[in-house]
C-alpha positions as CSV (number, residue, x, y, z in Angstrom):
1,M,20.1,11.4,-3.7
2,S,18.9,13.2,-1.2
3,A,15.9,15.7,-1.5
4,S,17.6,18.7,-1.7
5,D,19.3,16.9,-5.0
6,A,16.2,15.8,-6.7
7,I,14.8,19.5,-6.1
8,Y,18.2,21.0,-8.2
9,L,18.0,18.1,-10.8
10,H,13.9,19.3,-11.5
11,T,15.7,22.8,-11.7
12,V,18.1,21.9,-14.7
13,F,15.5,19.2,-16.1
14,T,12.2,20.5,-15.4
15,S,10.7,16.9,-14.9
16,A,8.2,16.3,-11.7
17,V,10.3,14.1,-8.6
18,Q,9.3,11.2,-7.5
19,F,9.2,10.2,-4.0
20,H,8.5,6.6,-2.7
21,T,6.1,6.7,0.0
22,G,4.4,4.4,1.9
23,L,4.4,0.8,0.2
24,G,7.4,-0.4,-1.2
25,D,10.7,-2.0,-0.6
26,A,11.5,-4.3,2.6
27,D,13.9,-2.4,4.0
28,I,11.7,0.8,4.5
29,T,10.8,2.0,7.7
30,L,7.6,2.3,7.2
31,T,7.1,4.9,10.1
32,R,9.3,7.0,8.2
33,S,7.7,6.4,4.9
34,S,5.1,8.6,5.3
35,P,4.0,11.3,2.5
36,A,3.1,13.7,5.5
37,H,7.1,13.8,6.0
38,L,7.6,15.8,2.6
39,Q,5.1,18.5,3.6
40,P,8.0,21.2,4.6
41,L,9.8,20.4,1.5
42,I,6.9,21.0,-0.6
43,V,6.1,24.4,0.6
44,A,9.1,25.2,0.4
45,N,9.4,24.1,-3.2
46,R,6.0,25.6,-4.8
47,R,7.3,25.1,-8.3
48,T,8.7,21.7,-8.0
49,T,6.4,19.1,-9.5
50,F,5.9,16.5,-6.5
51,V,4.7,13.1,-7.2
52,L,3.9,10.7,-4.4
53,L,4.3,7.3,-5.3
54,H,2.4,3.7,-4.3
55,A,-0.7,6.3,-3.4
56,G,1.1,6.8,0.1
57,Y,-0.5,3.1,1.0
58,P,-1.2,2.1,4.1
59,Y,-0.9,6.5,4.6
60,M,-4.0,7.3,2.1
61,R,-5.0,10.0,3.3
62,E,-2.3,12.4,4.4
63,A,-1.2,11.6,0.6
64,G,-4.4,12.8,-0.6
65,Y,-4.5,15.8,1.8
66,L,-1.3,16.8,0.2
67,T,-2.3,16.6,-3.4
68,A,-5.3,18.3,-2.4
69,M,-3.9,21.4,-0.6
70,Y,-1.0,21.7,-2.9
71,E,-1.3,22.8,-6.6
72,N,2.3,21.1,-7.2
73,V,1.3,17.5,-5.7
74,Y,-0.1,14.6,-7.6
75,L,-0.5,11.0,-6.8
76,D,0.3,7.6,-8.5
77,I,-1.8,4.8,-7.6
78,G,0.1,2.5,-9.9
79,E,2.1,-0.5,-7.9
80,V,-0.8,-0.5,-5.2
81,F,-3.6,-2.8,-7.3
82,P,-0.8,-5.8,-8.1
83,V,-0.1,-5.9,-4.2
84,V,-3.2,-5.1,-2.3
85,S,-6.7,-7.6,-1.9
86,R,-9.8,-6.2,-3.9
87,R,-11.7,-4.9,-0.7
88,G,-8.0,-3.2,-0.3
89,Q,-8.4,-1.5,-3.4
90,E,-11.7,-0.6,-2.9
91,A,-11.2,0.9,0.7
92,L,-8.2,2.3,-0.9
93,M,-9.8,4.0,-3.5
94,Q,-12.6,5.4,-1.3
95,Q,-10.1,7.0,1.2
96,L,-8.5,9.1,-1.9
97,L,-11.3,10.4,-3.4
98,E,-12.4,11.5,0.2
99,L,-9.8,14.5,-0.2
100,T,-8.1,14.0,-3.2
101,P,-8.7,15.7,-6.7
102,T,-9.0,13.7,-9.5
103,N,-7.3,15.3,-11.7
104,K,-4.6,14.8,-9.5
105,I,-4.4,11.1,-9.4
106,M,-2.0,8.8,-11.8
107,W,-1.3,5.4,-12.8
108,S,2.0,4.0,-13.4
109,S,2.1,0.0,-14.4
110,E,5.6,0.0,-11.9
111,L,6.1,-3.0,-15.1
112,F,4.0,-5.2,-13.4
113,F,2.1,-5.8,-16.5
114,I,3.6,-8.1,-19.3
115,V,2.6,-5.0,-21.9
116,S,4.4,-2.6,-19.9
117,S,7.8,-4.0,-20.3
118,P,9.4,-2.5,-23.8
119,R,10.7,-5.9,-24.9
120,N,7.3,-7.6,-24.8
121,G,5.5,-4.7,-25.9
122,N,7.7,-5.1,-28.9
123,L,7.4,-8.4,-29.3
124,E,3.2,-8.0,-29.0
125,G,3.6,-5.8,-31.8
126,Y,5.9,-7.5,-33.9
127,V,3.0,-10.7,-33.5
128,R,0.1,-8.9,-34.0
129,S,1.8,-7.5,-37.3
130,H,2.9,-10.8,-39.1
131,R,-0.1,-12.6,-38.2
């Protein structure tokens, strides 16, 4: 899906458009995954809500800048925590908090944790209700 297709879908369904930035799959070109490359798209579509996934890692400052400068940009930090070391997590949060408004930082699980799986969540609820 192209960025323009994503923007069109947003106008039809009025939901946020998410972009995988930085950390992700092995098939990405890291130098092209900086969230800074989205700035012209963000500027041209100020009524669209953008969510930058994976904290833009290792481009956290660029991601923080975009969230600070544009009211329609939010940052999701979920996938970074299962992947990055504790010291890396601390450094990441320090860099994000230099610029990123705290009310624009979100957490998603990317289904890394057992309770995030609908099947496991249902199973856990069943077990608890039948104790």
